[in-house]
C-alpha positions, -999 to +999 in steps of 0.1 A: +085+067+042+111+087+024+144+093+024+170+082+052+197+104+067+231+100+082+259+118+094+294+127+108+290+112+146+300+150+165+313+120+192+345+110+172+379+118+189+402+140+169+423+111+156+395+088+146+384+122+125+410+122+111+408+088+105+367+092+086+382+125+067+416+103+051+393+069+042+366+092+031+384+112+007+402+079-003+368+065-009+358+094-027+387+092-048+376+051-059+347+064-063+361+091-090+374+067-106+348+035-109+322+061-122+343+092-136+316+093-164+295+112-139+301+145-131+277+152-111+288+173-077+263+163-048+265+188-025+241+186+004+226+222+022+215+229+052+170+230+047+153+260+062+115+269+061+108+290+040+079+316+044+048+303+042+057+272+064+055+282+100+015+298+087+010+270+066+021+242+098-003+264+123-036+259+095-034+224+093-031+223+127-060+243+134-085+222+106-069+187+121-085+207+153-120+222+139-131+200+105-117+164+110-139+135+118-124+127+155-111+174+158-081+162+172-068+178+204-039+202+203-020+190+232+014+171+244-002+139+238+001+154+205+034+164+205+042+132+220+027+113+194+040+137+162+074+134+178+075+098+175+062+091+146+079+123+129+113+102+143+098+064+128+090+082+094+121+090+090+140+062+109+114+036+112+148+007+109+164+023+135+195+028+115+206+059+110+200+076+141+221+075+174+207+069+213+222+102+220+199+124+187+171+105+210+179+118+237+184+151+227+150+152+210+129+141+244+138+179+254+111+184+223+088+160+234+060+187+249+069+215+229+056+205+198+017+213+204+029+247+212+048+251+180+018+243+162-003+270+181+023+292+174+032+281+139+068+271+152+082+245+122+126+249+136+127+217+153+120+196+122+141+214+099+167+209+129+155+170+138+154+162+096+191+182+093+213+160+115+191+131+100+204+141+063+237+145+085+240+109+096+228+094+060+259+115+044+281+102+069+266+061+065+269+068+027+304+079+027+308+050+058+294+030+033+322+038+004+350+033+029+336-004+039+338-015-001+373-005-008+379-047+012+362-074-002+340-090+031+347-121+046+312-143+043+327-167+059+324-160+095+287-175+111+271-138+115+240-126+103+215-095+106+188-080+118+164-077+091+134-070+108+142-038+132+104-026+142+117-036+181+158-030+175+171-007+195+193+025+188+232+024+187+250+037+214+280+037+202+300+044+173+319+010+177+280-006+178+263+023+152+296+010+123+289-030+130+254-025+120+267-008+091+291-034+081+261-060+087+239-046+064+264-037+035+276-074+038+236-083+041+238-066+009+275-076-006+265-110+001+227-115-020+247-095-047+275-130-042+254-153-047+239-144-077+270-144-093+286-111-088+327-109-084+335-089-058+350-055-080+311-058-099+292-063-066+310-032-052+310-011-082+268-019-076+267-008-045+289+019-050+267+033-077+233+025-058+250+051-027+253+077-047+222+076-065+209+081-032+231+102-023+218+124-056+184+118-045+193+132-010+208+167-029+172+168-049+155+174-014+139+209-011+124+229+021+088+223+012+100+185+012+111+189+046+082+209+057+057+181+038+075+149+057+066+170+087+033+182+082+023+143+065+037+124+105+013+151+115-020+145+095-014+111+099-014+110+137-058+125+130-054+090+107-039+074+076-066+086+053-056+131+063-028+137+041-007+168+033-001+178-004+024+200-013+020+213-041+043+194-063+020+164-046-008+176-053-004+181-094+002+144-091-023+136-068-048+150-097-027+137-123-036+100-104-073+106-100-074+119-135-088+092-166-058+093-186-030+085-165-004+068-180+016+042-161+018+007-155-012+007-128+000+000-093-007+018-061+028+022-045+035+030-005+068+026+013+084+000+035+113+009+054+144+017+025+120-004+000+089+006-024+062-020-021+036-022-041+001-020-021-025-024-045-028-038-089-052-016-101-074-041-118-073-036-158-036-019-156-012-036-175+006-046-141-026-068-142-030-080-167+008-084-171+003-113-140+042-103-136+034-081-101+007-087-073+001-066-043+041-066-017+058-076-042+091-048-029+106-030-061+144-027-053+148-011-095+140+007-124+151+004-155+138+021-190+132+008-219+152-029-225+185-017-225+185+014-197+208+011-164+187-001-139+190+026-113+184+011-072+153+031-052+161+020-023+151+049+000+137+067-026+109+088-014+079+077-027+072+108-055+105+102-069+102+061-075+069+072-092+086+097-116+109+070-127+077+046-133+056+064-147+059+070-188+038+071-221+024+051-232+034+024-252+070+020-232+085-006-218+100+000-181+118-032-156+108-035-126+140-053-108+117-066-082+115-093-042+086-109-049+058-111-026+059-150-019+098-153-027+112-173+005+144-149+007+154-115-008+168-124-043+157-108-070+138-110-103+136-085-132+098-084-153+091-058-179+060-040-186+043-021-209+028+011-196-002+020-213-035+044-204-054+035-173-084+043-183-123+046-176-129+017-201-109-007-185-123-008-149-160-008-164-180-034-155-175-072-172-194-101-175-195-140-182-216-169-178-201-201-156-211-233-166-215-264-134-230-292-137-249-311-112-272-344-117-262-352-156-280-315-155-262-279-165-272-246-142-257-214-160-242-194-135-235-155-145-206-139-137-202-092-132-166-083-123-167-050-113-128-033-112-144+000-089-174+021-084-171+047-115-191+074-126-187+098-152-193+127-136-178+151-162-200+135-192-232+136-172-230+172-160-229+181-201-255+166-207-244+132-225-273+101-217-246+080-229-219+089-197-206+059-177-217+045-149-218+013-127-250+007-121-262+014-155-239-008-173-241-038-145-280-033-145-269-041-188-249-066-183-275-083-159-304-080-187-281-099-211-274-126-182-307-127-177-317-136-217-294-166-214-312-180-185-290-185-158-300-196-124-275-172-102-256-142-104-223-130-089-209-099-080-177-103-083-161-071-055-123-088-056-093-062-054-119-035-060-110-002-036-141+015-043-152+049-056-184+063-059-211+062-028-239+070-050-233+042-072-230+018-044-262+026-030-273+026-066-265-011-071-277-021-040-311-010-058-304-037-083-310-063-057-337-049-033-367-036-029-363-003-014-349+009+019-315+023+034-281+013+021-260+027+040-254+060+068-231+089+074-221+105+102-198+136+096-178+156+119-204+174+139-222+140+144-250+145+121-263+104+105-280+105+074-291+074+056-286+072+016-315+053+007-329+037-025-362+049-032-370+031-071-391+006-060-372-011-089-352-049-085-330-061-117-322-094-104-349-109-074-325-144-080-300-164-058-267-141-058-236-136-036-207-112-034-172-122-036-140-096-016-112-099-004-088-082+012-080-053-009-121-048-011-126-014+008-151+013+009-172+018-012-174-026-018-177-026+015-207-006+017-225-032-009-215-062+003-229-056+045-261-041+027-261-074+007-251-093+039-279-071+067-309-078+046-299-111+039-305-109+002-267-127-006-240-140+009-210-130+009-181-147+005-145-146+004-117-131+026-124-100+057-125-066+036-101-038+038-122-020+064-120+009+048-145+038+065-144+066+063-148+091+036-126+121+029-128+161+008-103+179-001-091+212+007-077+242-013-054+257+009-047+287-013-083+295-003-079+298+032-047+321+036-026+338+008+008+345+014+023+365-010+013+344-046+031+309-023+012+277-038+000+262-006-008+232-018-041+214-004-056+185+026-073+158+026-087+154+056-115+129+071-147+142+071-174+118+081-173+076+085-196+045+071-222+029+088-240-003+079-275-002+081-273-026+112-257-002+129-218-009+127-188+009+110-173-007+085-149+009+093-117-008+110-136-036+116-145-044+082-170-067+065-166-107+080-181-132+050-205-155+056-183-182+040-147-167+046-118-178+037-082-172+057-060-148+039-025-150+029-023-110+038-022-100+075-046-081+089-013-055+105+001-054+066-032-044+052-063-028+055-064-004+083-053-024+106-018-014+090-022+017+112-019+026+149-039+057+138-067+043+121-100+054+135-122+030+153-152+005+149-176+014+168-217+012+166-246+042+163-286+026+159-294+006+134-317+022+105-355+014+100-352-022+074-366-055+069-342-087+061-353-106+034-343-138+047-332-151+013-299-165+017-284-176+049-319-197+052-299-230+049-269-210+061-258-239+083-262-268+057-240-244+031-212-239+056-209-278+058-207-286+024-186-258+016-163-276+046-163-310+030-159-294-002-122-275+011-108-301+034-109-326-004-097-293-020-063-293-036-064-257-046-068-244-006-043-268+008-023-249-019-034-218-001-032-228+030+005-237+026+008-200+008-003-189+043+019-206+061+051-199+035+040-160+042+037-170+087+069-189+078+090-158+058+073-129+082+093-143+114+121-153+102+141-121+113+176-124+111+191-134+075+227-156+076+261-131+065+283-165+060+282-173+023+274-213+025+245-209+048+228-179+029+235-205-012+224-231+012+191-216+019+189-203-015+186-235-032+161-250-006+140-219-011+143-217-048+143-255-051+104-250-026+095-222-047+101-243-086+079-271-075+048-252-059+046-237-093+046-271-109+023-289-084+003-255-096+010-258-133-003-293-127-032-286-110-043-261-130-045-281-166-059-311-145-088-288-134-090-252-148-118-244-125-093-249-092-068-217-103-096-199-093-111-213-057-136-186-047-147-176-070-150-217-087-164-226-046-190-196-050-203-212-080-206-243-057-229-223-031-248-202-057-257-245-070-267-253-029-287-222-021-309-226-054-318-263-036 
C-alpha cells in the first residue's frame, strides 16, 4: 500500500557487519559526491504510539463490532487475519521482511484481538520499526551494488510476480533477491540507452528519495497503516482516515478539486491508475488509462522527474495535485505494455467541477434498407446532486434526473427512434438520483432495497406515475460502472424495460457513512480523524444483491480487466453476494421478448467485426502479460523481447488507426453495437 522498509540483518557475524559498515560508508561517500548539491540529511527515528492511539484503536474496534454491516467479531480469527494483512500490506512482494522476522511475529497471531480490546498498539509499532530497519538496510545494500557495473550476459531472471513467493531464509538468499531486483531496474534503464554512470545515478537518487520519504513518516502514519489493516478486514470500503487523510478526503469530494482527474491505488511498489474521472484532464488527454502504472512525476516542462516507487499514496497525490493550468509530467508503464518500458506524458491540471460531470446528449444515425434511424445517446459520468444549491432554494440546482429529463425532451423533439443511456465508467453517486432517474422510464414502483446493519430492509420507490421516455432503450455498462450505476441498470433489467449491454459491472453494492471520531471521545484536544464505515447493502427488486456479483449484461462483452484486479473480487474481504425476498413489482415485458434473435444477430455481427477481433486480441495479450512471472536479466534477450513487443504494439496501433479511418463507427465497439441492437428491437 505505502512505503516498504528494511534493516541490518541481526544474524550477521561481526566480520560481515564490519564489511557491511565499511561498504556502507563508501557507498554513502560516493553518493554524497554524486549529489553534493543535496544537503538533506536523512535521520531515521524509532516510532512509538502517541497518547491518543491506544484509545483510538479500541474505539475503532468497538465501532466495527457494533455498527459495521457484518458486525466484526473480535476474536482469535480476527487477530490472525489482522497479523497477516498488516504484514502483507507492509511487504506485499516479500522483499523486505525475512523468514526469521515472520517467525518472530508468529507469537502475536492470537494476541492482537486482546490488544484491540485493551487498546494496545505496541506490537504494530514494533513490527513497523523492524520494517523500517529492513528497508534502510536494503537501500544501503542497493547503494553497494551500484558501485560496480552489472554483468548482463548471464541467463539470470527476476521473479516479478511475487504473490506466492516465499520469505528469504538466509542472508545469501536475501542479497541474491536484491541483486536480481536491482539488476532488473538497471537493465530497464540500460536498454533505454543509459550508460552505467547514468543508470546508477538514477537508481541512487531514486532510493535516496525513498529514504527521504521514509524519514518523513510520523507516528500517526504508522498507526493509520495498522488501523487500515484492521478496518479493511471488515470490507474494502471501510477505512480509517487520519486527520490529514480526512482533510484530503474532504478535498477530493469538493467540486473545486484541482488535479488530473484520476483515482490512484497502490500495487506492490507501484502507484496505479484505478479509474480515470470522466470529463477530467486525464480523460480528455486520452493519454492515461486504468491500470497504467506511474513510476515518476515531474513538475512543468523541465522539472526533475521524481521517482515515486514505494511512496505512500497520500504523498503521491500531493505531488500530482496542483493549481489549475499548471503542467505535470508522468512517467508511466502503460497498461497494455508488453514490458516495463516507460513513456512520459504531459497533462495540464484543471478543476474537476460538477459541470464537467454533467449529462450530455448526442444523436447517432444508422441507415438500414435505405431508411435512416435516429438514436439518442445520453452519456452520464456520475449520479450528481448539488445538495448545497438545493438547500439554499436555488431553482436551477444541478441534478442528474433534471438534466437527463431535459435532454430526453430535446431528443424527442428530434424524433429519435431509440435511446442509449451510457453509464460506462460511472462510479456512482447519489442514491436518490439513481431512483429518480429510473422513474423517467417506469410509471411507478420499487427501484432498490436497502438493508441496514440492524437487518431492517427498506425499499426506495418511484411514485410519481410519470414516464419521460417509453420507447426502446438500452443501458451501457462496463467494469467501472458501480454503485448507483448498478442500481439503475439492475432496475431497468429487472423491469424488462431495456437491455443492459457491455461488460459485467464492478459489484459495489454497499453503503458507507462517515463517522467523525472526535464526536465519540475527546483526548487532550487531539484531532482523531474519521472512519468511513459500511452500514448497509443494496438489493435488486428481484432479490439478488448487486454486491460482488454486479450486474450481468443481457448482451455481454468480454472485459480486458480481470475480476481479481478490478471490482469487488479484487479484495479477499469484500462482502459476499446474497439474496433477500423480492419486492412486489411487475415486469413490463418490453426488452427481452425477442432476446434470442437479438443475441443471434449480435453474435453474427461480432463474428465479422474487426473491432471485436481487436478486443479479443487485446484480452489475450493482457492475459499473456499477466501470466509472465519472470523478467530476463540477460541484456540481449531483454532487448530482443522489447523489440518484439514494441513492433507488435506499433503494428496494432497502425491497424486500429486504419480501422478508425475506414469505419469510424467501429472505434467505439459497444456503443456502435448498442445502436444495432436498438434497431433490432424496433423490428
